[in-house]
C-alpha positions as CSV (number, residue, x, y, z in Angstrom):
1,X,32.5,-38.3,-33.0
2,X,30.2,-39.9,-30.2
3,X,30.5,-37.7,-28.1
4,X,27.9,-39.3,-25.5
5,X,30.9,-42.1,-24.9
6,X,33.4,-40.0,-24.0
7,X,31.7,-38.1,-21.0
8,X,29.1,-37.5,-18.4
9,X,28.7,-33.9,-17.3
10,X,26.3,-30.8,-16.2
11,X,26.8,-27.2,-17.0
12,X,24.5,-23.9,-16.2
13,X,26.4,-21.1,-15.9
14,X,26.5,-19.7,-12.2
15,X,25.1,-22.9,-10.5
16,X,27.2,-25.9,-11.5
17,X,29.7,-26.9,-14.2
18,X,31.8,-30.4,-14.1
19,X,32.6,-32.5,-17.2
20,X,33.7,-36.4,-16.0
21,X,36.4,-37.3,-19.4
22,X,35.8,-40.8,-19.3
23,X,38.8,-42.1,-21.5
24,X,41.6,-40.6,-18.8
25,X,39.5,-41.0,-15.9
26,X,39.3,-37.4,-15.5
27,X,37.1,-34.7,-14.0
28,X,37.0,-31.4,-14.8
29,X,35.8,-29.3,-12.9
30,X,33.7,-29.9,-9.8
31,X,30.7,-28.1,-9.2
32,X,27.6,-29.2,-7.2
33,X,26.1,-32.7,-8.0
34,X,28.3,-34.1,-9.4
35,X,29.0,-36.8,-6.9
36,X,25.7,-37.3,-6.5
37,X,25.5,-37.4,-10.6
38,X,28.3,-39.8,-11.1
39,X,27.2,-42.3,-8.3
40,X,30.1,-45.3,-7.9
41,X,31.7,-43.7,-11.3
42,X,33.3,-41.4,-9.1
43,X,35.8,-44.2,-8.2
44,X,36.8,-43.9,-11.8
45,X,38.5,-40.5,-11.3
46,X,42.0,-40.5,-11.2
47,X,42.2,-36.4,-11.3
48,X,40.0,-33.5,-11.1
49,X,41.6,-30.7,-13.1
50,X,40.4,-27.0,-11.5
51,X,40.2,-24.0,-14.1
52,X,40.0,-22.2,-11.3
53,X,38.4,-21.3,-8.2
54,X,35.0,-19.8,-8.4
55,X,32.1,-21.5,-6.2
56,X,30.3,-23.2,-9.2
57,X,33.6,-25.2,-10.3
58,X,34.4,-26.3,-6.9
59,X,31.6,-26.8,-4.6
60,X,31.4,-30.6,-5.5
61,X,34.4,-30.9,-4.6
62,X,33.6,-32.0,-0.4
63,X,30.6,-34.2,-1.5
64,X,32.7,-36.3,-3.6
65,X,35.7,-36.8,-1.3
66,X,33.1,-38.3,1.1
67,X,31.4,-40.3,-1.1
68,X,34.4,-41.5,-2.4
69,X,35.5,-42.5,1.4
70,X,32.3,-44.1,2.4
71,X,30.4,-45.4,-0.5
72,X,30.9,-49.1,-2.2
73,X,33.9,-49.2,-4.5
74,X,37.4,-48.9,-3.6
75,X,37.8,-46.3,-0.9
76,X,41.5,-46.5,-0.8
77,X,42.6,-45.5,-4.7
78,X,44.5,-42.3,-4.6
79,X,43.1,-38.8,-5.7
80,X,44.9,-36.0,-7.3
81,X,43.1,-32.4,-7.4
82,X,45.0,-30.2,-9.6
83,X,44.8,-26.2,-9.6
84,X,45.7,-22.7,-10.8
85,X,49.0,-21.8,-8.6
86,X,47.7,-19.3,-6.1
87,X,44.4,-19.6,-6.6
88,X,42.9,-18.1,-3.2
89,X,39.8,-19.7,-4.0
90,X,40.7,-22.4,-4.2
91,X,43.3,-22.5,-1.4
92,X,40.5,-22.0,1.1
93,X,38.6,-24.9,-0.2
94,X,41.5,-26.9,0.5
95,X,41.7,-25.2,4.4
96,X,38.0,-26.7,5.1
97,X,38.4,-30.0,3.2
98,X,41.8,-30.4,5.4
99,X,40.1,-29.5,8.6
100,X,36.8,-31.9,7.8
101,X,38.5,-34.8,6.1
102,X,41.4,-35.9,8.2
103,X,40.5,-39.7,7.9
104,X,39.8,-40.1,4.3
105,X,41.0,-43.5,3.9
106,X,42.8,-42.6,0.4
107,X,45.9,-40.2,0.1
108,X,44.8,-36.9,-1.3
109,X,47.4,-35.0,-3.4
110,X,46.6,-31.1,-4.1
111,X,48.8,-29.9,-7.1
112,X,49.5,-26.4,-7.6
113,X,49.8,-25.8,-12.1
114,X,51.3,-23.0,-13.5
115,X,50.7,-22.6,-17.4
116,X,52.4,-24.9,-19.9
117,X,52.9,-27.5,-17.1
118,X,52.6,-31.2,-18.2
119,X,51.7,-34.4,-16.3
120,X,51.9,-37.7,-17.8
121,X,48.8,-39.8,-18.4
122,X,48.4,-43.4,-20.0
123,X,50.3,-44.7,-23.0
124,X,51.4,-41.9,-25.4
125,X,49.5,-39.0,-23.9
126,X,50.3,-36.3,-21.5
127,X,48.3,-33.4,-19.9
128,X,49.5,-30.0,-20.5
129,X,48.0,-26.7,-19.3
130,X,47.1,-23.3,-21.0
131,X,46.5,-19.7,-19.8
132,X,42.8,-18.6,-20.2
133,X,41.2,-15.5,-19.8
134,X,38.5,-14.9,-16.9
135,X,39.6,-13.4,-13.8
136,X,41.5,-10.3,-13.9
137,X,45.0,-10.5,-12.8
138,X,44.8,-13.7,-11.9
139,X,45.6,-16.9,-13.1
140,X,43.1,-19.4,-14.9
141,X,43.8,-22.7,-16.6
142,X,42.6,-24.6,-19.7
143,X,43.4,-28.3,-20.3
144,X,45.0,-30.4,-22.5
145,X,45.2,-33.9,-23.8
146,X,48.0,-34.3,-26.3
147,X,49.2,-37.7,-27.7
148,X,52.6,-38.2,-29.5
149,X,51.8,-40.1,-32.7
150,X,53.6,-41.2,-36.6
151,X,52.9,-39.8,-39.8
152,X,55.0,-40.1,-43.1
153,X,56.9,-37.3,-43.5
154,X,55.9,-34.8,-45.9
155,X,58.3,-35.1,-48.1
156,X,57.4,-38.4,-49.0
157,X,53.5,-37.9,-48.9
158,X,53.1,-37.7,-52.9
159,X,55.2,-41.3,-53.2
160,X,53.0,-44.6,-54.0
161,X,52.2,-47.3,-51.6
162,X,54.9,-49.5,-53.8
163,X,57.8,-46.5,-53.7
164,X,57.2,-46.1,-49.9
165,X,57.3,-49.8,-48.9
166,X,60.4,-50.1,-51.6
167,X,62.3,-47.0,-49.5
168,X,61.1,-48.8,-46.0
169,X,62.9,-52.0,-46.9
170,X,65.7,-50.6,-48.4
171,X,66.9,-48.1,-45.7
172,X,68.9,-49.3,-43.2
173,X,66.8,-47.7,-40.6
174,X,63.4,-49.2,-42.0
175,X,60.1,-47.3,-42.0
176,X,61.1,-45.5,-39.2
177,X,63.1,-43.1,-41.5
178,X,60.2,-42.1,-43.9
179,X,58.1,-41.6,-40.4
180,X,58.3,-38.8,-38.0
181,X,56.8,-37.8,-34.4
182,X,53.8,-35.5,-34.2
183,X,51.6,-34.3,-31.3
184,X,48.1,-34.4,-31.3
185,X,45.6,-32.7,-29.1
186,X,42.5,-35.3,-28.5
187,X,40.5,-33.2,-26.0
188,X,41.1,-29.6,-25.0
189,X,38.8,-28.0,-21.6
190,X,39.1,-24.2,-21.7
191,X,37.1,-23.8,-18.6
192,X,35.3,-20.2,-18.2
193,X,36.4,-17.3,-20.1
194,X,36.9,-15.0,-23.0
195,X,37.7,-16.5,-26.5
196,X,40.6,-19.1,-26.1
197,X,44.2,-18.4,-28.3
198,X,43.2,-20.8,-31.3
199,X,47.2,-21.4,-31.2
200,X,46.4,-23.3,-27.9
201,X,43.9,-25.6,-29.1
202,X,45.1,-25.8,-33.2
203,X,43.7,-28.9,-34.4
204,X,41.9,-30.6,-31.4
205,X,40.3,-33.4,-32.4
206,X,37.5,-31.7,-29.4
207,X,37.1,-29.0,-27.8
208,X,35.0,-27.6,-24.7
209,X,34.6,-24.0,-25.2
210,X,32.6,-22.1,-23.1
211,X,29.2,-19.7,-24.4
212,X,27.8,-18.3,-21.6
213,X,26.2,-15.6,-23.8
214,X,23.9,-15.4,-27.0
215,X,24.9,-11.6,-27.7
216,X,27.7,-9.9,-27.1
217,X,25.7,-6.9,-26.2
218,X,25.1,-8.3,-22.9
219,X,28.0,-9.6,-21.7
220,X,29.1,-5.7,-19.9
221,X,31.6,-6.3,-17.0
222,X,31.4,-10.2,-17.4
223,X,34.2,-12.1,-18.2
224,X,32.8,-14.8,-20.4
225,X,32.7,-15.9,-24.6
226,X,29.8,-15.1,-26.7
227,X,28.6,-17.8,-28.7
228,X,29.8,-16.2,-31.7
229,X,33.2,-15.8,-30.2
230,X,33.4,-20.0,-29.3
231,X,32.6,-21.1,-32.7
232,X,34.9,-18.6,-34.5
233,X,37.5,-19.8,-32.4
234,X,36.6,-23.3,-33.2
235,X,36.9,-22.6,-36.7
236,X,40.5,-20.6,-36.7
237,X,41.8,-23.5,-34.6
238,X,40.6,-26.0,-37.4
239,X,38.7,-28.1,-34.3
240,X,36.7,-31.3,-35.6
241,X,34.3,-31.6,-32.6
242,X,33.0,-28.6,-30.9
243,X,31.0,-28.9,-27.7
244,X,29.7,-25.8,-26.5
245,X,29.1,-25.2,-22.8
246,X,28.3,-23.0,-19.9
247,X,25.5,-20.9,-21.3
248,X,23.3,-18.3,-18.8
249,X,20.4,-19.8,-17.5
250,X,18.4,-17.0,-19.2
251,X,17.9,-18.7,-22.5
252,X,15.7,-21.7,-23.6
253,X,17.0,-24.3,-24.8
254,X,15.0,-23.6,-28.1
255,X,16.3,-20.4,-28.5
256,X,20.1,-21.9,-27.8
257,X,19.8,-24.3,-30.4
258,X,18.4,-22.1,-32.9
259,X,21.1,-19.0,-32.1
260,X,23.6,-21.8,-32.5
261,X,22.3,-23.1,-36.0
262,X,22.2,-19.1,-37.2
263,X,26.2,-19.1,-35.9
264,X,27.2,-22.1,-37.6
265,X,25.5,-20.9,-41.0
266,X,27.0,-17.1,-40.6
267,X,30.5,-17.9,-40.6
268,X,30.3,-21.4,-42.8
269,X,31.1,-23.5,-40.0
270,X,31.9,-27.4,-41.2
271,X,32.7,-28.7,-37.9
272,X,30.7,-31.0,-35.9
273,X,28.5,-29.1,-32.8
274,X,27.7,-30.7,-29.5
275,X,25.9,-29.0,-26.6
276,X,26.3,-29.7,-22.7
277,X,22.7,-28.1,-21.7
278,X,22.5,-28.5,-17.9
279,X,23.0,-32.8,-17.7
280,X,21.7,-32.9,-21.3
281,X,24.1,-33.4,-24.4
282,X,22.6,-32.5,-27.8
283,X,24.2,-33.0,-31.1
284,X,22.8,-30.2,-32.7
285,X,23.4,-31.1,-36.1
286,X,20.8,-34.1,-35.6
287,X,19.3,-31.9,-32.8
288,X,18.9,-35.4,-30.7
289,X,18.7,-35.2,-27.3
290,X,20.9,-38.1,-25.0
């Protein structure tokens, strides 16, 4: 998968995390520096999806809004910001923005979401939320893009192409009688937190999973995943491509890449793995910086 064509982002645990997912014009989280890095690409964003209200995930919101209001782009284009319902930290940010951005030239909508919320996207795609585990006794969210597709029903999978064509032409409903709808997860974004539930991201074509820690002994009281846990979760969910991010700044790039190679070998992972380190996308299989 050509991951670099799909996204632009930045991630360094504790400092700033944000991901711009181009196909659906989504900004997942909005840490500081997002507006500066995106420039006029910020006008392409239609929704901001906040996973939780920690400052390294929301501190870039004011500058994103101000730049869209005064930059060289469509400054009347609506923007929707989605966030976990009852997140007090996001509530404080909403209050600040409402006090300082009374004259924004574009409609700004704040949408609180619960687990299993669904929002329409273009085509046959929709956005779904799922619960993550990051802040004790508080809702934090992951987001996944789900597309409705058609496939041949399992009972016809062993038939030859000639037999399938014959049945399709002879049936009153045509080929539709031989096929069924199914849901495919195009991309899933876990945000921060402990290892995701594999059932929530089953068979995702692209998964973003945090891997703050290389060693479980360093976790202490932090609600963050280790590298091994992230890779094991992706394997259990049968994910096709994994993007690891939110690494602690205590680790050097070479140290992270070597740890990924060892973990991939240790767990027999056959999936494609990329890493987002600050603003660099690295294809681990090729060790190629983009």
